[in-house]
Backbone as a chain_set.jsonl record, in Angstrom:
{"seq": "XXXXXXXXXXXXXXXXXXXXXXXXXXXXXXXXXXXXXXXXXXXXXXXXXXXXXXXXXXXXXXXXXXXXXXXXXXXXXXXXXXXXXXXXXXXXXXXXXXXXXXXXXXXXXXXXXXXXXXXXXXXXXXXXXXXXXXXXXXXXXXXXXXXXXXXXXXXXXXXXXXXXXXXXXXXXXXXXXXXXXXXXXXXXXXXXXXXXXXXXXXXXXXXXXXX", "coords": {"N": [[31.925, -69.724, 50.193], [30.148, -66.394, 49.513], [28.471, -64.768, 52.03], [25.083, -65.465, 52.964], [24.281, -66.634, 50.895], [22.815, -69.191, 49.182], [23.926, -72.757, 47.731], [22.63, -74.83, 45.257], [23.076, -78.462, 44.908], [24.451, -80.665, 42.874], [24.782, -84.597, 43.155], [27.334, -86.405, 40.916], [27.951, -89.109, 41.178], [25.536, -90.696, 43.105], [23.499, -89.22, 42.447], [21.914, -87.084, 43.88], [20.304, -84.679, 45.298], [20.589, -81.504, 46.837], [20.72, -78.928, 48.833], [23.497, -76.124, 49.513], [24.131, -74.662, 52.295], [26.212, -73.953, 53.97], [30.063, -74.253, 53.597], [30.871, -77.623, 54.417], [32.883, -79.81, 56.254], [34.006, -81.733, 54.688], [34.089, -80.369, 52.337], [32.318, -79.63, 49.353], [31.554, -82.297, 48.866], [29.562, -85.072, 48.115], [27.101, -85.71, 50.733], [26.378, -87.974, 51.169], [27.157, -90.086, 49.724], [29.893, -88.953, 49.575], [31.075, -87.966, 47.175], [32.32, -86.686, 43.916], [30.416, -83.391, 43.362], [28.8, -81.067, 41.492], [27.814, -77.677, 41.049], [24.957, -76.563, 40.305], [22.406, -74.358, 40.764], [22.862, -70.717, 42.355], [21.517, -69.228, 44.904], [20.311, -66.765, 46.787], [20.013, -66.505, 50.175], [17.029, -66.503, 51.877], [16.45, -65.137, 54.812], [15.695, -64.408, 58.57], [14.032, -61.874, 59.443], [14.969, -59.345, 61.043], [13.88, -58.232, 64.634], [10.291, -56.119, 64.519], [9.727, -53.041, 66.116], [8.296, -51.603, 65.395], [5.788, -52.902, 65.197], [3.134, -54.475, 67.302], [1.524, -56.862, 68.766], [-2.161, -58.032, 68.749], [-4.095, -57.414, 71.665], [-5.747, -58.919, 72.464], [-4.934, -61.015, 71.6], [-1.744, -61.213, 73.035], [-2.366, -62.459, 75.781], [-2.121, -64.951, 75.47], [-0.54, -67.588, 76.849], [2.052, -70.199, 77.176], [2.361, -73.722, 78.192], [5.486, -75.385, 78.484], [5.092, -78.956, 79.409], [7.187, -80.863, 80.576], [8.03, -81.437, 78.095], [10.461, -84.022, 76.073], [12.224, -83.245, 73.968], [14.533, -81.017, 72.93], [14.41, -79.631, 70.593], [11.441, -79.894, 69.363], [10.899, -78.013, 71.252], [12.361, -75.852, 71.207], [11.055, -75.447, 68.797], [8.378, -75.076, 69.849], [8.485, -72.941, 71.218], [9.062, -71.194, 68.671], [6.544, -70.913, 67.074], [4.896, -70.325, 69.507], [5.676, -67.299, 69.741], [4.984, -67.058, 66.699], [2.121, -66.684, 67.309], [1.612, -64.706, 68.392], [1.844, -65.378, 71.722], [2.202, -64.334, 74.886], [4.223, -65.528, 76.634], [6.279, -68.032, 77.735], [6.491, -70.72, 79.482], [9.141, -73.032, 80.517], [8.892, -76.5, 82.47], [9.832, -79.053, 84.845], [11.426, -81.36, 82.94], [11.959, -80.183, 80.288], [13.577, -78.987, 78.012], [15.78, -76.023, 78.299], [15.952, -72.708, 76.481], [18.589, -72.252, 76.363], [19.77, -73.985, 75.997], [21.323, -75.081, 73.375], [20.274, -76.793, 71.439], [17.603, -76.15, 71.051], [17.36, -73.415, 70.608], [18.239, -73.699, 68.324], [15.673, -74.424, 66.724], [14.077, -73.031, 67.484], [14.729, -70.194, 66.104], [15.591, -67.405, 66.981], [13.264, -66.867, 68.785], [13.51, -66.89, 71.179], [14.318, -64.345, 72.569], [12.46, -62.979, 71.305], [9.893, -63.591, 72.948], [8.601, -63.535, 75.951], [9.872, -65.476, 78.492], [10.314, -68.524, 81.071], [12.294, -70.617, 83.854], [10.568, -74.03, 85.307], [10.363, -76.225, 88.047], [8.153, -77.681, 89.25], [5.616, -78.046, 87.76], [2.497, -78.698, 88.664], [2.668, -76.924, 91.019], [3.358, -74.114, 89.874], [1.022, -73.82, 88.302], [-1.136, -73.924, 89.44], [-0.521, -71.613, 91.548], [-0.925, -69.789, 89.244], [-3.828, -69.743, 89.077], [-4.408, -68.964, 91.444], [-4.603, -66.489, 91.038], [-6.516, -65.839, 88.599], [-6.139, -66.572, 86.123], [-6.779, -68.636, 83.964], [-6.436, -72.333, 82.945], [-5.796, -74.696, 80.101], [-5.663, -77.327, 78.674], [-4.076, -79.412, 76.053], [-5.238, -82.545, 75.499], [-5.44, -86.029, 74.797], [-8.81, -86.956, 76.763], [-11.429, -88.12, 78.46], [-13.134, -86.089, 79.418], [-12.629, -83.987, 77.602], [-13.357, -81.908, 75.24], [-13.523, -81.125, 71.941], [-11.522, -78.919, 70.319], [-12.032, -77.174, 67.749], [-14.547, -76.486, 68.668], [-14.703, -74.82, 70.78], [-15.465, -71.719, 72.025], [-14.432, -69.239, 72.924], [-11.765, -67.321, 73.878], [-11.126, -66.175, 77.389], [-9.721, -63.909, 78.658], [-5.652, -63.817, 79.987], [-4.757, -66.138, 79.725], [-3.968, -69.659, 79.95], [-1.982, -72.368, 78.073], [-1.485, -76.397, 78.429], [0.954, -77.669, 77.219], [1.828, -81.131, 77.232], [4.134, -83.475, 77.436], [6.172, -85.719, 75.398], [5.244, -89.074, 74.996], [4.0, -89.836, 77.946], [2.243, -87.358, 77.913], [-0.092, -85.015, 79.221], [0.817, -84.259, 82.919], [-1.136, -86.312, 84.973], [-2.226, -84.676, 87.642], [-2.196, -82.524, 87.205], [-4.011, -82.347, 84.719], [-5.942, -82.251, 86.655], [-6.461, -80.127, 87.777], [-7.064, -78.405, 85.837], [-9.358, -75.855, 84.055], [-9.844, -76.784, 81.544], [-10.312, -79.197, 79.383], [-8.747, -80.177, 75.731], [-9.122, -81.584, 72.492], [-7.614, -82.301, 69.464], [-9.25, -83.068, 66.945], [-9.487, -86.062, 64.918], [-8.329, -87.708, 61.598], [-7.44, -89.658, 60.272], [-5.36, -92.386, 60.479], [-4.022, -92.409, 62.48], [-3.501, -91.702, 65.834], [-2.668, -89.119, 67.286], [-1.209, -86.012, 67.028], [2.606, -84.784, 66.753], [3.926, -83.279, 69.147], [4.768, -80.315, 68.558], [3.627, -79.984, 66.556], [0.905, -80.382, 67.06], [0.378, -77.945, 69.122], [0.619, -75.82, 67.639], [-1.423, -75.965, 65.82], [-3.479, -76.032, 68.02], [-2.746, -73.392, 69.277], [-2.967, -71.851, 67.277], [-5.834, -71.711, 67.035], [-6.464, -70.678, 69.574], [-6.1, -68.317, 69.439], [-7.347, -67.386, 67.493], [-9.72, -66.855, 68.372]], "CA": [[30.304, -69.313, 49.419], [29.514, -65.933, 50.2], [26.949, -65.015, 53.123], [23.329, -64.789, 52.7], [23.645, -67.683, 49.859], [23.251, -70.917, 49.147], [23.784, -72.88, 46.252], [21.609, -76.154, 44.777], [24.387, -79.121, 44.386], [23.685, -82.375, 42.621], [26.106, -85.598, 43.068], [27.863, -86.74, 40.428], [27.756, -90.264, 41.838], [24.561, -90.934, 43.423], [22.425, -88.143, 41.796], [21.403, -86.388, 45.408], [20.373, -83.2, 44.721], [20.5, -80.745, 47.983], [20.836, -77.182, 49.151], [24.402, -76.733, 50.696], [24.048, -73.494, 52.769], [27.479, -73.797, 54.339], [30.557, -75.245, 53.301], [31.246, -78.521, 55.53], [34.628, -80.187, 57.06], [33.683, -82.262, 53.745], [33.669, -79.335, 51.513], [31.563, -80.159, 48.442], [31.356, -83.223, 48.255], [27.894, -85.016, 48.527], [26.711, -86.015, 52.168], [25.525, -89.453, 51.095], [28.121, -90.617, 49.454], [31.295, -88.749, 49.157], [31.336, -88.228, 45.81], [31.742, -85.489, 43.262], [29.19, -82.404, 42.819], [28.197, -79.585, 40.784], [26.594, -76.401, 40.826], [23.079, -76.307, 39.604], [22.186, -72.661, 41.203], [23.387, -70.151, 43.57], [20.443, -68.209, 45.706], [19.948, -65.392, 47.82], [19.336, -66.893, 51.109], [16.193, -65.719, 52.739], [16.649, -65.094, 56.442], [14.537, -64.174, 59.681], [13.913, -60.062, 59.413], [14.999, -58.548, 62.259], [12.331, -58.178, 65.061], [10.332, -54.87, 64.399], [8.904, -52.281, 67.392], [6.543, -50.832, 65.368], [4.468, -53.872, 65.55], [2.288, -54.856, 68.168], [0.641, -57.8, 68.777], [-3.549, -57.04, 69.211], [-4.298, -57.167, 72.809], [-6.394, -60.223, 72.969], [-3.594, -62.516, 71.754], [-0.683, -61.266, 74.459], [-2.759, -62.737, 76.758], [-2.253, -66.113, 75.933], [0.195, -68.032, 77.067], [2.124, -71.881, 76.654], [3.271, -74.192, 79.45], [6.036, -76.928, 78.204], [5.255, -79.7, 80.8], [8.055, -82.258, 80.703], [8.481, -81.73, 76.683], [11.709, -83.927, 76.333], [13.104, -82.747, 73.221], [14.783, -80.069, 72.38], [13.908, -79.485, 68.722], [9.675, -79.699, 69.764], [10.794, -77.567, 72.343], [12.204, -74.444, 70.023], [9.108, -74.962, 67.763], [6.616, -74.621, 70.503], [8.83, -71.515, 70.915], [8.632, -70.162, 67.599], [5.232, -70.887, 67.21], [4.663, -68.979, 69.758], [5.872, -65.885, 68.713], [3.962, -66.439, 65.833], [0.807, -66.759, 67.138], [0.95, -63.511, 69.699], [1.55, -65.395, 72.834], [3.068, -63.456, 76.13], [4.537, -65.862, 77.871], [6.347, -69.531, 77.693], [7.224, -71.725, 81.047], [9.7, -74.568, 80.59], [8.389, -77.153, 83.171], [10.282, -80.347, 84.564], [12.789, -82.153, 82.187], [11.731, -79.361, 79.436], [15.193, -78.198, 77.842], [15.104, -74.818, 78.263], [16.422, -71.802, 75.671], [19.899, -72.014, 76.703], [20.545, -75.133, 74.873], [21.854, -74.86, 71.78], [19.76, -77.45, 70.441], [16.362, -75.441, 71.592], [17.772, -72.311, 69.637], [18.606, -73.906, 66.75], [14.755, -74.484, 66.11], [13.218, -71.423, 67.595], [15.215, -68.887, 65.565], [15.78, -66.101, 67.949], [11.725, -66.915, 69.502], [13.643, -67.125, 72.67], [14.578, -63.055, 72.699], [11.133, -62.342, 71.374], [9.19, -64.293, 73.762], [9.768, -64.102, 77.351], [10.24, -67.365, 79.458], [11.12, -68.553, 82.431], [11.902, -71.916, 84.103], [9.723, -73.891, 86.844], [10.92, -77.323, 88.379], [6.764, -77.786, 89.319], [4.492, -77.021, 86.924], [1.551, -78.286, 89.569], [2.624, -76.093, 91.876], [3.071, -73.364, 89.348], [-0.137, -73.186, 87.833], [-2.052, -73.812, 91.329], [-0.475, -70.429, 91.838], [-1.189, -69.114, 87.832], [-5.195, -69.86, 89.106], [-5.155, -67.593, 92.686], [-3.913, -64.933, 90.457], [-7.236, -65.596, 87.733], [-5.649, -67.304, 85.055], [-7.803, -69.626, 82.763], [-6.153, -72.833, 82.567], [-6.497, -75.435, 79.142], [-4.736, -78.853, 78.708], [-4.041, -80.587, 75.135], [-4.697, -84.258, 75.956], [-6.756, -86.89, 74.917], [-9.37, -87.504, 77.862], [-12.791, -88.796, 78.714], [-13.498, -84.792, 79.242], [-11.993, -82.961, 76.812], [-13.974, -80.827, 74.348], [-13.21, -80.764, 70.381], [-10.949, -77.687, 69.983], [-12.811, -76.861, 67.06], [-16.149, -76.252, 69.443], [-14.008, -73.481, 71.765], [-16.293, -70.657, 71.558], [-13.742, -68.131, 73.185], [-10.968, -67.443, 75.195], [-10.678, -65.361, 78.272], [-8.041, -62.855, 78.874], [-4.862, -64.62, 80.855], [-5.432, -68.121, 79.763], [-2.753, -71.044, 79.51], [-2.139, -73.856, 77.245], [-0.552, -76.279, 78.817], [1.634, -79.076, 76.213], [2.844, -82.789, 77.373], [5.296, -84.826, 77.587], [5.383, -86.456, 74.097], [5.043, -90.146, 75.358], [3.454, -89.951, 78.89], [1.146, -86.818, 77.855], [0.085, -84.118, 80.163], [0.531, -84.31, 84.149], [-2.504, -86.788, 85.481], [-2.693, -83.386, 88.632], [-2.395, -80.944, 85.714], [-5.235, -82.021, 84.22], [-7.245, -82.536, 87.431], [-6.845, -78.666, 88.088], [-7.145, -77.29, 84.123], [-10.215, -75.726, 83.901], [-10.856, -77.129, 80.769], [-9.408, -80.319, 78.447], [-8.941, -80.063, 74.447], [-8.538, -82.172, 71.836], [-8.02, -82.268, 68.108], [-9.675, -84.227, 66.033], [-8.326, -86.734, 64.061], [-9.557, -87.907, 60.521], [-6.847, -90.666, 59.815], [-5.795, -93.556, 61.632], [-2.815, -92.231, 64.06], [-4.613, -90.833, 67.419], [-2.161, -87.683, 68.027], [-0.125, -85.577, 65.946], [3.601, -84.298, 66.916], [3.837, -82.206, 69.821], [4.683, -79.483, 67.909], [2.323, -79.389, 64.986], [-0.352, -80.466, 67.888], [0.558, -76.875, 69.446], [0.695, -75.049, 66.205], [-2.852, -76.186, 65.42], [-4.192, -75.699, 69.314], [-2.575, -71.977, 69.243], [-4.269, -70.711, 66.191], [-7.385, -71.813, 67.881], [-6.881, -70.269, 70.525], [-5.392, -66.819, 68.691], [-8.604, -66.211, 66.571], [-11.253, -67.216, 68.966]], "C": [[30.288, -68.2, 50.121], [28.183, -65.968, 51.608], [25.929, -64.589, 52.418], [23.175, -65.715, 52.116], [23.837, -68.779, 50.131], [23.388, -71.761, 47.932], [23.221, -74.822, 46.214], [22.932, -76.947, 43.956], [23.747, -80.427, 44.063], [25.081, -83.562, 42.253], [25.998, -86.241, 41.655], [27.835, -88.447, 40.296], [26.276, -90.874, 41.536], [23.709, -90.418, 42.791], [21.653, -87.209, 43.013], [21.444, -84.992, 44.809], [19.652, -82.845, 46.124], [21.264, -79.426, 47.791], [22.315, -77.437, 49.689], [24.639, -74.846, 50.951], [25.4, -73.412, 53.554], [28.399, -74.963, 53.586], [30.842, -76.541, 54.493], [32.99, -78.711, 55.253], [34.598, -81.287, 55.365], [34.077, -81.357, 52.114], [32.44, -79.031, 50.351], [31.09, -80.908, 48.413], [29.642, -83.598, 49.213], [27.787, -85.837, 49.883], [25.668, -87.734, 52.439], [26.335, -90.609, 51.221], [29.465, -90.263, 48.816], [32.134, -88.05, 47.95], [31.028, -86.992, 45.37], [30.78, -84.813, 43.422], [29.546, -81.691, 42.038], [27.416, -78.87, 40.847], [25.89, -76.608, 40.161], [22.692, -74.372, 40.282], [22.779, -72.285, 42.094], [22.126, -68.749, 43.733], [20.5, -67.951, 46.267], [19.204, -66.101, 48.935], [18.276, -66.17, 51.913], [16.066, -65.865, 54.262], [15.579, -64.25, 57.268], [14.8, -62.773, 59.451], [14.331, -59.837, 60.952], [13.433, -58.157, 63.24], [11.718, -56.751, 64.879], [9.566, -54.278, 65.254], [8.582, -51.753, 66.966], [5.63, -51.581, 65.525], [3.969, -53.868, 66.534], [1.643, -55.501, 68.245], [-0.923, -57.369, 69.577], [-3.041, -57.754, 70.795], [-4.79, -58.395, 73.136], [-5.359, -61.439, 73.183], [-2.266, -62.346, 72.705], [-0.968, -61.782, 75.188], [-2.388, -64.582, 77.048], [-1.079, -66.777, 76.307], [0.685, -69.841, 77.21], [2.779, -72.198, 77.516], [3.373, -75.718, 78.431], [5.911, -77.837, 79.322], [5.615, -80.576, 80.236], [8.227, -82.865, 79.478], [10.152, -82.856, 76.681], [12.358, -83.843, 74.893], [13.5, -81.512, 72.524], [14.35, -79.153, 71.372], [12.072, -79.047, 68.812], [9.995, -78.629, 70.876], [10.803, -75.834, 71.791], [11.219, -74.037, 68.899], [8.146, -74.979, 67.88], [7.448, -72.928, 70.506], [8.809, -70.32, 69.746], [7.493, -70.343, 67.198], [4.65, -70.05, 67.93], [4.446, -67.71, 70.288], [5.229, -65.288, 68.32], [2.501, -66.452, 65.888], [0.751, -65.417, 68.483], [1.649, -63.808, 70.971], [2.525, -64.957, 73.588], [3.789, -64.245, 76.333], [5.055, -67.911, 77.747], [7.423, -69.802, 78.971], [7.598, -73.32, 80.424], [9.107, -75.414, 81.535], [9.484, -78.554, 83.289], [11.883, -80.403, 83.81], [12.793, -81.208, 80.423], [13.486, -78.375, 79.204], [14.294, -76.682, 77.689], [15.805, -73.579, 76.902], [18.134, -71.942, 75.716], [21.056, -73.187, 76.51], [20.51, -75.401, 73.623], [20.613, -75.926, 70.817], [17.667, -76.972, 70.236], [16.63, -74.162, 70.538], [17.472, -72.549, 67.965], [16.815, -74.271, 66.01], [13.797, -73.522, 66.687], [13.558, -70.077, 67.108], [14.624, -67.816, 65.948], [14.095, -65.893, 68.565], [12.031, -66.473, 71.316], [13.878, -65.241, 73.154], [13.249, -62.612, 72.179], [9.993, -62.972, 72.605], [9.307, -64.637, 75.347], [9.549, -64.923, 77.968], [10.32, -67.185, 80.793], [10.815, -70.521, 82.844], [11.082, -72.286, 84.983], [10.165, -75.7, 86.855], [9.359, -78.06, 88.721], [5.812, -77.583, 88.705], [3.15, -77.32, 87.771], [1.508, -77.499, 90.525], [2.365, -74.781, 91.962], [2.075, -72.735, 88.754], [-1.751, -73.626, 88.894], [-1.787, -72.328, 91.774], [-1.104, -69.843, 90.641], [-3.33, -69.075, 88.333], [-5.873, -69.103, 89.823], [-4.927, -66.645, 91.893], [-5.424, -64.717, 89.258], [-7.19, -66.335, 86.519], [-6.344, -68.667, 84.616], [-6.766, -70.43, 82.249], [-6.366, -74.097, 81.496], [-5.229, -76.487, 78.678], [-5.225, -79.517, 76.951], [-4.051, -81.6, 75.493], [-6.239, -84.665, 75.413], [-7.688, -87.461, 75.883], [-10.783, -87.491, 77.627], [-13.578, -86.856, 79.038], [-13.578, -83.703, 78.785], [-12.847, -82.956, 75.378], [-13.198, -80.899, 72.944], [-12.758, -79.167, 70.65], [-11.589, -76.848, 68.899], [-14.628, -76.358, 67.101], [-16.126, -75.03, 70.281], [-14.707, -72.39, 71.433], [-15.562, -69.185, 71.816], [-12.505, -68.568, 74.112], [-10.58, -66.485, 75.83], [-9.619, -64.516, 78.453], [-7.151, -63.339, 79.907], [-5.363, -65.97, 80.68], [-3.646, -68.745, 79.384], [-2.885, -72.07, 79.127], [-1.09, -74.902, 77.737], [-0.258, -77.745, 77.504], [1.955, -80.072, 76.932], [3.785, -82.82, 77.02], [4.584, -85.783, 76.0], [4.823, -87.832, 74.003], [3.647, -90.328, 76.643], [1.82, -88.742, 78.884], [1.242, -85.658, 79.345], [-0.129, -84.463, 81.594], [-0.543, -84.535, 84.543], [-3.151, -85.106, 86.484], [-2.895, -82.363, 87.76], [-4.181, -81.197, 85.383], [-7.014, -81.822, 84.877], [-7.792, -81.229, 87.545], [-7.075, -77.924, 86.895], [-8.773, -77.309, 84.249], [-10.971, -76.488, 82.456], [-10.091, -78.312, 79.508], [-9.905, -80.418, 76.865], [-8.26, -81.163, 74.002], [-8.711, -81.909, 70.517], [-8.496, -83.333, 67.776], [-9.019, -84.562, 65.325], [-8.921, -87.011, 63.03], [-8.671, -88.878, 60.192], [-6.726, -91.432, 61.318], [-4.656, -93.234, 62.838], [-3.781, -91.595, 65.12], [-3.933, -89.408, 67.517], [-1.35, -87.121, 67.086], [0.885, -85.065, 66.697], [3.727, -83.133, 67.602], [3.482, -80.713, 69.509], [4.269, -78.785, 67.62], [1.544, -79.295, 66.223], [-0.118, -78.27, 68.507], [0.031, -75.767, 68.523], [-1.449, -75.136, 65.847], [-3.969, -75.138, 66.512], [-4.072, -73.961, 69.23], [-2.964, -71.068, 68.437], [-5.172, -70.485, 66.619], [-8.009, -71.236, 68.061], [-6.688, -68.264, 70.376], [-6.383, -66.501, 68.17], [-9.95, -66.474, 67.448], [-11.325, -65.969, 69.678]], "O": [[30.376, -68.374, 51.337], [27.371, -66.824, 51.959], [25.815, -63.704, 51.569], [22.071, -66.219, 52.32], [24.6, -69.351, 50.909], [22.8, -71.275, 46.965], [23.466, -75.72, 47.019], [23.579, -76.552, 42.986], [22.884, -81.07, 44.66], [25.998, -83.447, 41.44], [24.912, -86.585, 41.188], [27.68, -88.929, 39.175], [25.827, -91.329, 40.484], [22.87, -91.23, 42.402], [20.62, -86.649, 42.646], [22.274, -84.403, 44.116], [18.656, -83.402, 46.587], [22.076, -79.028, 46.956], [22.603, -78.517, 50.206], [25.104, -74.024, 50.162], [25.564, -72.21, 53.762], [28.016, -76.043, 53.137], [31.044, -76.09, 55.62], [33.856, -78.178, 54.56], [35.78, -81.465, 55.071], [34.274, -81.889, 51.021], [31.651, -78.122, 50.608], [29.951, -80.794, 47.959], [28.975, -83.078, 50.108], [28.609, -86.749, 49.97], [24.885, -88.262, 53.228], [26.418, -91.545, 52.016], [30.051, -90.873, 47.922], [33.316, -87.729, 47.83], [30.143, -86.248, 45.794], [29.83, -85.535, 43.724], [30.751, -81.614, 41.799], [26.234, -79.191, 40.731], [26.295, -76.953, 39.051], [23.065, -73.374, 39.666], [23.339, -73.096, 42.831], [21.924, -67.757, 43.032], [20.889, -68.79, 47.079], [18.0, -66.331, 48.826], [18.644, -65.232, 52.621], [15.508, -66.847, 54.751], [14.741, -63.532, 56.723], [15.983, -62.507, 59.239], [13.727, -60.371, 61.882], [12.315, -57.904, 62.794], [12.59, -55.902, 65.069], [8.487, -54.859, 65.375], [8.199, -50.804, 67.65], [4.57, -51.149, 65.976], [4.405, -52.869, 67.107], [0.59, -55.077, 67.769], [-1.013, -56.678, 70.592], [-2.01, -58.385, 71.032], [-4.293, -58.988, 74.093], [-5.051, -62.249, 74.057], [-1.751, -63.386, 73.117], [0.005, -62.015, 75.905], [-2.362, -65.252, 78.08], [-0.226, -66.1, 75.733], [-0.198, -70.69, 77.331], [3.705, -71.495, 77.919], [2.584, -76.534, 77.953], [6.619, -77.567, 80.292], [4.912, -81.23, 79.466], [8.458, -84.061, 79.295], [11.044, -82.367, 77.373], [13.254, -84.681, 74.801], [12.824, -81.04, 71.609], [13.984, -77.989, 71.538], [11.607, -78.006, 68.349], [8.967, -78.4, 71.515], [9.937, -74.961, 71.842], [10.801, -73.006, 68.373], [7.188, -74.952, 67.108], [7.015, -71.956, 69.887], [8.633, -69.104, 69.822], [7.327, -69.283, 66.595], [3.974, -69.129, 67.471], [3.549, -67.189, 70.951], [4.769, -64.169, 68.549], [1.748, -66.298, 64.927], [-0.133, -65.358, 69.338], [2.134, -62.831, 71.54], [3.687, -65.076, 73.198], [4.816, -63.575, 76.223], [4.235, -68.828, 77.695], [8.531, -69.373, 79.292], [6.908, -74.274, 80.062], [8.055, -74.778, 81.585], [9.938, -79.098, 82.283], [12.949, -79.818, 84.001], [13.544, -81.578, 79.52], [14.151, -77.58, 79.868], [13.179, -76.306, 77.328], [16.384, -74.395, 76.185], [18.729, -71.551, 74.712], [22.266, -73.343, 76.679], [19.619, -75.938, 72.965], [20.247, -75.677, 69.669], [16.818, -77.441, 69.478], [15.862, -74.12, 69.577], [16.909, -72.016, 67.009], [16.756, -74.366, 64.784], [12.693, -73.363, 66.166], [12.99, -69.042, 67.457], [13.573, -67.307, 65.559], [13.732, -64.738, 68.784], [11.322, -66.032, 72.221], [13.477, -64.993, 74.291], [12.865, -61.623, 72.802], [9.188, -62.096, 72.923], [9.862, -65.601, 75.873], [8.339, -65.115, 77.843], [10.377, -66.171, 81.489], [9.941, -71.322, 82.515], [10.595, -71.391, 85.673], [10.261, -76.34, 85.807], [9.385, -79.242, 88.381], [4.997, -76.791, 89.179], [2.421, -76.329, 87.782], [0.412, -77.242, 91.023], [1.796, -74.139, 92.844], [2.003, -71.517, 88.593], [-2.975, -73.525, 88.81], [-2.713, -71.75, 92.345], [-2.094, -69.207, 91.004], [-4.01, -68.243, 87.733], [-6.989, -68.61, 89.658], [-5.248, -65.599, 92.457], [-5.601, -63.543, 88.931], [-8.223, -66.686, 85.949], [-6.192, -69.695, 85.276], [-6.055, -69.957, 81.361], [-7.274, -74.798, 81.943], [-4.06, -76.201, 78.42], [-6.339, -79.954, 76.66], [-2.979, -82.011, 75.938], [-7.375, -84.192, 75.454], [-7.486, -88.671, 75.992], [-11.279, -86.896, 76.67], [-14.751, -86.717, 78.691], [-14.205, -82.707, 79.144], [-12.916, -83.911, 74.604], [-12.0, -80.64, 73.064], [-13.535, -78.333, 71.115], [-11.684, -75.659, 69.202], [-15.48, -76.065, 66.263], [-17.105, -74.322, 70.519], [-14.495, -72.043, 70.271], [-15.885, -68.172, 71.195], [-12.28, -69.583, 74.77], [-9.763, -65.735, 75.296], [-8.484, -64.93, 78.222], [-7.739, -63.377, 80.988], [-6.148, -66.66, 81.33], [-2.647, -68.326, 78.8], [-3.725, -72.849, 79.578], [0.094, -74.595, 77.603], [-1.1, -78.538, 77.082], [2.852, -79.599, 77.63], [4.292, -82.075, 76.182], [3.49, -86.216, 75.638], [3.993, -88.027, 73.115], [2.557, -90.824, 76.359], [0.755, -88.964, 79.46], [2.149, -85.5, 80.162], [-1.22, -84.998, 81.793], [-1.307, -83.58, 84.682], [-4.184, -84.516, 86.169], [-3.768, -81.494, 87.747], [-5.172, -80.529, 85.677], [-8.15, -81.578, 84.473], [-8.989, -80.951, 87.486], [-7.294, -76.719, 87.017], [-9.43, -78.327, 84.466], [-12.17, -76.706, 82.286], [-9.212, -77.826, 78.796], [-11.08, -80.659, 76.587], [-7.292, -81.711, 74.53], [-9.753, -81.355, 70.166], [-8.219, -84.44, 68.237], [-8.062, -83.93, 64.879], [-10.12, -86.734, 63.059], [-9.316, -89.392, 59.278], [-7.278, -91.373, 62.417], [-4.571, -93.828, 63.913], [-4.829, -91.015, 64.833], [-4.685, -88.491, 67.846], [-0.773, -87.87, 66.298], [0.354, -84.648, 67.726], [3.684, -82.047, 67.025], [2.515, -80.048, 69.879], [4.19, -77.579, 67.855], [1.4, -78.139, 66.622], [-0.803, -77.482, 67.856], [-0.887, -74.987, 68.778], [-2.329, -74.284, 65.732], [-4.736, -74.205, 66.275], [-5.088, -73.272, 69.136], [-3.242, -69.885, 68.637], [-5.608, -69.342, 66.749], [-9.133, -70.915, 67.676], [-7.087, -67.337, 71.081], [-6.628, -65.295, 68.203], [-11.085, -66.238, 67.034], [-12.325, -65.694, 70.342]]}, "num_chains": 1, "name": "protein.A"}
């Protein structure tokens, strides 16, 4: 298959219709039943453009940073990093057990954002955030909490703001919540009480970057 092209194929046995980006070890056989497939379409693959050094993020967006507090999933970590790039975040702090961009599973979903968003790793998020507060950073956390404010009611974000995103199961470290300047929550309209952490970050990042 030529580079930068993909195929739409259909299985002659089970009827699966799927895109084939690159030839697998089993060739063009169906990934579900291993039956023979036939080509329906061949299309040009749209890839991420190379970074443009002529484009500059607005200064107010450039002051935002994200802190990933013990995120378990490498795919979530990579997705958050990619969204951080999209919303013009200037820094990403990987803390605790959060997989860093040296992990191939992180870069699989970050799609190069590890090269456009400066990042650093820190073993102890609480210690690091205490240091950031001393330098004038305003600290936000995204979490369900009795102190939490509806994200949609936030009036604005000052320069040098950090948004903390917590563990998928246990949430943000309680000690981090104690030292936050403000805790935010996303109002839910369905039966579920929360979004996937990477989706939640995207919603909050959009809200903060447009205030």
